[in-house]
C-alpha positions, 0 to 999 in steps of 0.5 A, spaced: 432 836 529 428 841 524 429 849 525 424 854 523 429 857 517 429 849 514 425 847 509 419 845 514 415 850 519 415 849 526 407 846 524 410 842 519 416 839 523 410 837 529 406 833 524 413 830 521 415 828 528 408 826 531 409 819 532 416 819 535 413 825 540 408 821 542 413 815 544 418 821 547 414 825 551 409 820 554 413 819 561 413 827 562 406 829 560 404 833 566 411 837 567 410 839 559 403 841 561 406 846 566 411 849 563 406 850 557 401 853 562 406 858 565 409 860 558 402 862 557 401 857 550 396 853 554 390 856 559 388 852 565 382 850 561 387 847 556 391 843 561 384 840 564 382 838 557 388 834 556 388 831 563 381 828 562 384 824 556 385 816 558 393 815 558 399 819 557 400 817 550 393 820 548 395 826 552 400 827 548 396 827 542 391 832 544 397 837 546 399 836 540 392 837 536 392 843 541 398 846 539 397 845 531 391 849 532 394 855 535 398 856 530 406 857 528 408 861 535 405 855 539 409 850 535 415 854 536 415 855 543 413 847 543 419 845 540 423 850 544 421 846 551 422 839 547 430 842 545 431 844 552 428 837 555 433 833 551 439 838 553 437 836 560 436 829 559 444 829 555 447 833 562 444 828 567 446 822 562 453 824 562 453 825 570 450 818 571 443 821 574 437 818 572 430 821 573 427 818 580 419 816 580 415 819 585 416 813 589 413 816 595 405 817 592 406 810 589 407 807 595 401 811 598 397 808 592 399 801 593 397 801 601 391 804 599 389 799 594 391 793 599 386 797 604 381 796 598 382 789 597 382 787 604 375 791 605 372 788 599 375 780 601 374 780 608 367 777 608 365 771 604 363 771 598 362 764 597 356 763 601 348 765 601 348 768 608 342 770 612 339 778 611 344 782 615 349 776 616 357 777 616 361 771 615 369 773 616 373 770 611 379 769 616 374 764 620 371 760 615 376 759 610 378 752 609 385 750 604 384 748 598 387 743 595 392 745 588 396 741 584 399 741 577 396 739 571 391 740 565 384 737 565 380 738 559 373 734 561 369 731 556 363 735 554 358 729 554 359 728 561 356 733 567 362 735 570 360 734 577 358 727 575 365 725 574 368 729 579 368 724 585 373 719 581 377 724 578 379 727 585 381 720 588 385 719 582 388 726 582 390 724 590 392 717 589 397 720 585 400 725 589 407 723 588 406 726 581 401 732 582 405 736 587 401 740 592 401 747 591 400 753 596 397 759 593 403 763 594 407 759 589 402 759 583 407 763 579 414 760 581 416 755 576 415 747 579 422 746 576 426 752 576 428 752 569 423 757 566 419 764 568 411 763 570 407 769 567 400 766 565 397 761 570 391 757 568 387 754 574 381 750 572 376 746 577 369 743 576 363 748 578 363 749 586 371 747 587 373 753 590 376 757 584 373 764 586 375 762 593 382 761 591 381 768 588 378 771 594 384 768 598 390 771 594 386 778 594 385 777 602 392 775 603 395 780 598 391 786 602 394 784 608 401 783 606 400 775 608 402 773 601 409 771 597 407 773 590 412 779 590 407 784 586 406 791 587 399 791 585 393 786 584 387 787 579 381 783 580 376 783 574 371 778 573 368 776 566 361 776 569 363 784 569 366 784 562 360 781 559 356 787 560 361 791 555 358 792 548 362 797 546 370 798 544 374 799 550 381 799 553 385 796 558 385 803 562 378 803 562 377 796 564 382 797 570 378 804 572 371 801 572 372 798 579 379 802 581 378 809 580 383 810 587 389 808 582 387 813 576 393 818 579 398 813 579 396 808 573 401 810 568 406 808 573 402 801 575 402 799 567 409 802 566 412 797 571 408 791 569 413 786 571 410 787 578 403 787 576 398 781 577 392 781 573 387 776 575 381 774 571 375 770 574 370 765 571 373 765 564 367 759 562 362 765 563 365 770 558 360 770 552 366 770 548 370 765 550 369 761 544 373 767 540 379 768 544 384 766 540 385 773 537 389 775 531 387 782 532 391 785 537 392 792 541 399 793 544 397 800 548 393 800 555 389 806 552 388 803 545 380 801 544 378 795 541 372 789 543 373 787 550 375 780 547 381 783 543 383 786 549 383 780 553 386 776 547 391 781 547 393 781 554 393 774 555 398 772 549 402 777 551 401 783 546 399 788 552 403 789 558 408 783 556 411 783 562 404 783 567 402 776 570 396 773 569 391 768 573 385 765 569 380 761 573 375 757 569 371 751 569 374 745 565 368 745 560 371 751 557 379 750 558 379 747 550 377 755 548 383 758 552 389 759 547 393 754 551 401 756 547 400 762 552 399 758 558 406 757 563 403 753 568 396 749 568 393 748 576 388 744 578 383 745 584 382 738 587 377 740 592 377 738 600 381 732 602 378 728 608 381 733 613 379 739 610 372 737 610 372 736 617 375 743 618 370 745 614 364 742 619 368 745 625 368 752 622 361 752 620 358 749 626 362 753 631 362 747 636 367 741 636 362 737 639 356 738 634 361 739 628 364 732 630 357 728 631 355 731 624 362 729 621 360 722 623 353 722 620 356 724 613 361 719 613 357 714 614 353 716 608 357 714 602 354 719 597 354 725 602 361 724 604 363 724 596 359 731 595 363 734 601 370 734 597 367 740 593 366 746 597 360 748 595 356 741 596 360 741 603 356 748 604 349 745 602 350 738 606 351 743 612 345 747 610 341 740 611 344 738 617 343 744 621 336 743 620 335 736 620 330 737 626 325 740 621 326 734 615 323 727 615 329 724 618 331 720 613 338 720 611 338 722 604 340 716 599 340 720 592 342 727 589 335 729 589 334 727 596 340 732 598 337 737 594 330 737 596 332 737 604 337 743 602 331 747 599 327 745 605 333 747 610 334 754 606 327 755 606 326 754 613 332 757 615 331 764 612 323 764 614 325 764 621 331 769 620 326 774 617 321 778 621 317 781 615 311 778 613 312 775 605 308 778 600 309 771 596 307 764 598 313 759 598 310 755 593 310 761 589 317 763 590 320 756 588 315 756 582 318 762 579 325 761 581 324 754 577 321 758 571 327 762 571 332 756 571 328 752 566 328 757 561 335 759 562 337 752 562 334 750 555 338 757 553 344 754 556 345 760 560 348 761 567 348 768 568 341 773 568 341 780 568 337 785 571 334 787 564 331 780 562 324 779 563 324 773 566 327 776 573 321 781 573 317 776 576 322 776 582 322 783 583 320 784 590 321 777 593 325 777 599 327 770 598 331 771 592 337 772 595 337 765 599 338 762 592 341 767 587 348 770 588 347 778 585 353 782 583 353 789 581 356 791 575 358 799 574 358 802 568 359 810 567 353 812 569 349 806 570 349 800 574 347 793 572 345 787 577 347 780 574 345 774 578 346 766 578 344 760 582 349 759 588 351 753 584 350 750 577 346 744 579 342 748 584 339 751 577 338 745 574 334 742 581 330 748 580 329 747 573 326 740 575 322 742 580 319 747 575 318 741 570 315 736 574 309 741 577 307 745 571 304 743 565 310 744 561 311 737 557 317 732 559 324 734 555 326 729 550 327 722 554 333 720 551 338 725 553 343 722 548 339 722 542 343 728 540 348 729 534 355 726 535 359 732 534 362 734 540 359 741 541 352 737 541 354 731 544 355 734 551 349 731 556 346 738 557 340 735 561 343 729 564 343 732 571 336 735 570 334 729 568 336 725 574 333 731 578 326 730 575 326 723 576 327 724 583 322 729 584 317 725 581 319 719 586 313 718 591 318 720 597 320 727 594 314 729 591 310 728 598 316 732 602 315 737 597 307 737 597 308 737 605 314 742 606 313 747 600 306 746 598 308 744 591 305 737 588 307 734 582 303 733 576 300 726 576 300 725 569 308 726 568 309 721 574 306 716 570 309 718 564 316 718 567 315 711 570 313 708 563 319 712 560 324 709 564 322 702 563 321 703 556 328 706 555 332 701 560 328 695 556 330 698 549 337 699 551 339 693 555 337 689 548 341 694 543 347 695 548 347 703 547 349 707 552 345 706 559 348 710 565 344 716 565 338 712 565 340 708 570 341 714 575 334 716 573 332 709 576 336 710 582 333 717 584 326 713 584 328 708 589 323 704 587 324 697 586 318 695 582 321 699 576 327 695 575 323 688 576 318 691 570 325 692 566 325 685 562 329 686 556 330 679 552 338 680 553 341 684 558 346 688 556 349 694 560 353 699 557 357 704 561 364 705 557 368 711 556 365 714 562 370 716 568 366 712 573 365 715 580 362 712 586 355 715 585 355 711 578 357 705 581 351 705 586 347 706 580 349 700 576 349 696 582 342 698 584 340 695 577 343 689 577 342 687 583 334 687 582 335 683 576 336 676 576 339 671 571 346 672 567 348 679 564 349 678 557 354 683 557 357 688 562 361 694 558 366 697 562 371 699 557 375 706 558 371 707 565 378 708 569 375 702 573 379 700 580 381 694 583 377 696 589 371 697 584 372 691 581 372 687 588 365 690 590 362 688 584 365 681 584 358 678 585 355 681 579 361 680 575 360 672 576 353 673 572 356 676 566 357 672 560 361 677 556 366 682 560 369 688 557 375 691 561 379 694 556 383 701 556 383 701 564 390 700 567 389 693 570 395 691 575 397 685 578 392 686 583 386 688 578 388 682 575 388 677 581 380 680 582 379 678 574 382 671 576 378 670 582 372 671 578 374 666 573 376 661 577 368 661 580 364 663 574 360 659 570 358 664 566 363 667 563 365 666 555 368 672 553 373 677 556 376 683 553 382 687 556 385 690 550 390 696 552 390 695 559 397 695 560 398 688 561 404 684 561 406 676 562 405 676 569 398 678 569 397 674 563 400 668 567 395 669 573 389 670 568 391 663 565 392 659 571 385 661 573 382 660 566 384 652 567 380 652 573 373 652 570 375 652 563 369 656 561 372 662 557 372 662 549 375 668 547 380 673 550 381 680 547 388 683 550 391 687 543 395 693 545 398 690 551 405 688 553 405 681 552 411 677 549 411 670 545 414 668 552 407 670 555 403 666 550 406 660 551 402 659 557 396 659 553 398 654 549 395 648 552 388 652 552 387 653 545 383 652 541 379 648 547 376 652 551 379 658 547 377 658 541 380 665 540 385 669 543 387 676 540 394 679 541 395 684 536 399 690 538 403 686 543 411 686 544 412 680 540 418 681 538 423 677 543 422 670 539 421 669 532 414 668 530 417 661 526 419 658 533 413 659 536 408 654 536 402 657 533 395 655 534 390 658 529 386 660 535 391 665 536 391 672 532 397 676 532 395 680 526 389 682 522 386 677 518 380 677 513 375 674 518 368 676 520 371 677 527 374 683 525 368 686 521 365 685 527 371 689 532 371 694 526 363 696 528 364 696 535 370 701 535 366 705 530 360 706 534 364 707 539 368 713 535 361 716 533 359 718 540 366 720 542 368 727 544 374 729 539 379 728 545 377 721 546 376 720 538 384 722 537 386 717 543 382 711 539 385 714 533 392 713 536 391 706 537 387 703 531 392 707 525 398 704 527 396 698 522 401 695 516 399 697 509 397 691 507 392 689 512 388 694 509 387 691 503 381 686 507 375 688 506 373 689 512 379 693 513 377 697 507 370 699 510 372 700 517 378 706 515 373 708 510 368 710 515 373 712 520 376 718 515 369 720 513 367 721 520 374 725 521 373 729 515 366 731 519 369 733 525 374 737 522 368 741 518 365 743 525 372 743 529 373 750 532 380 749 536 386 749 532 390 744 536 385 739 535 383 741 528 391 739 527 391 733 530 385 731 526 388 733 520 394 729 521 390 722 522 386 725 515 392 725 512 395 718 515 388 714 512 388 717 505 396 715 504 
């Protein structure tokens, strides 16, 4: 303790003790102010100025500043008050008493907050409703499927295109991925560790924001079982509006002023606080969240990305729980070391789709009929597993009497009918006369969508000039969601299309009917670096192709008054034929071009594609049912042998192969490696081998194939004896399994590649080897071709896929690297890794790539 008659004056003592006084007095600042006013050290104006400061620590600092200005006498009184408080604390400590919080006021604020959250979440936020229409959350919410898991989609695929296959895979593995109720998100799956930070991911429209609304709705009505006193909900759309330093306290109070009186107690009791941050993928700074500049106090100012990073990494409010939602494309930028639990939203099950229909149509007979219509349409049913698409499909069905009557076959068909359905619905529902023609409105929305798509933007602010053209247009709310973000003294309106694919569709409509030039016809011609190779315009190109088809162009002209540019129609058709011909001849990636052809639904286009060799490469794409439809559509319209069909790493299933069996019979070379080929799948392949007169090359590398599966194939090969090369590297085949091939080599099997298998059960010397059976690398032209094929795949792969391939091909004995082909291959691979390292912004991926760089440099 520093006395006045010591070596310091009272003012000097305040300066020396300033830091410890802030820690000591932050919990009793209000009582301290009352005493200072009662002893006439402070005026009431002084007290009001102090209370205007944000946070108890800032208020203590301001009190110390005022005392210092008032001089030595004021400082002496202040220290006297402090000593009195210390004595009271000591006496209460001896008697075993502890200060009681103002529980009554705390509980009142808690209930008021629940009432506010109930009011905010009682109506559906998810759908574009008609003017004045209110859709109650309690009547329309349908359960979402949640499962433990972490999924970072490769950026080169549009996430909606991959969803169907991944959803089926997730639901088939229900024993591994346990379903989770929203109230269980912060319960440890195995009970052995605390869960504080949860990341929920899912594709656009899958229901992430809907899940958040469900949690807020349940919390407000005391229906949750999470055990929190308060939930603070923030969206990254709002955070994007902040362009100056701020602090966590200000962020909370922006939309929760009713918490101001008890916010100190709420933040002090942070183990009872849940903070929900929705839409990480929409955050302007999502690539920069792994910060190393932290804030530790709620009232400490910093850039918004630093406040968020500090919160996520536990530097700020370390005991608080955090729920973060994101689309998969941005998940790799989350500091994953901070996350305790990864959760996937897998959409609706079939039962939930049926439930959604019943809630939407409000009549069980109509709902059951509409569900039967959708069930008969494979494309529509697949899309309905995503809640946002389920809503779109229901909109179409509700207005189906106004449409052309033909059931949609393609994605574009569905979206054109969705556009017409909503225009019909909303124009009927509004009595006012429109100041704009429907075609003008669609064109202006299309221009906005196209401009922002080319700029990689999904959020549009009222300050953007592109929105000015839509001012006063009453139909904007039909297709655009609006969020009002509040700043002190002003508000900012934030717009986005109801779903990202709706933006892509409107952009394609604009491009089809205006004089703007078509975008580059080769959406895969970008840099192999992961950031560039993201298929950004894949779905846009598919929509554009479908809109330029005769049937959709006619529907848009008849219903909306928009006519497609005739020159663009002809140019696009020629481009499809040219691109498909070229890619079939050189074996380049072809999937999105097949989709563009499929969207046209014009058989004459496919018949006009006449390549010298028919090579269909869809490798390294997780194929959905929509993808298989596009592949089968094209190949069924071609004639003769299929020179090569590459399904490597596509997740192809037994059912998919059985469905494609007539096409497989036409293949000369069939590559099925890097898929999980169980015995059922092996039997399907065996059925093909027994019948096919064409197949000469079969690739089954890294497909988890063992001796039993090989034996099934061997029996089939003996029937036709057409197969010449069998590649089965990286499997579980033993020398015992290879014995089954002994009588098939070298005729018909001239080459059997069995490197990286379980060849340890028998001494190789005891095995009756054949020259055609290869169990190790050789200095052979065959391996040079293999190296070129692997490297070509690596060049166009994402970093995640590249690392998977490196794990497989870098397990090589040193003496094998002495062959010329190996020197060339691994040198190219090393150079590619260095290029990726230079561009890599993710720390975890950077470390993995550096590891392989060091392995190859040994």
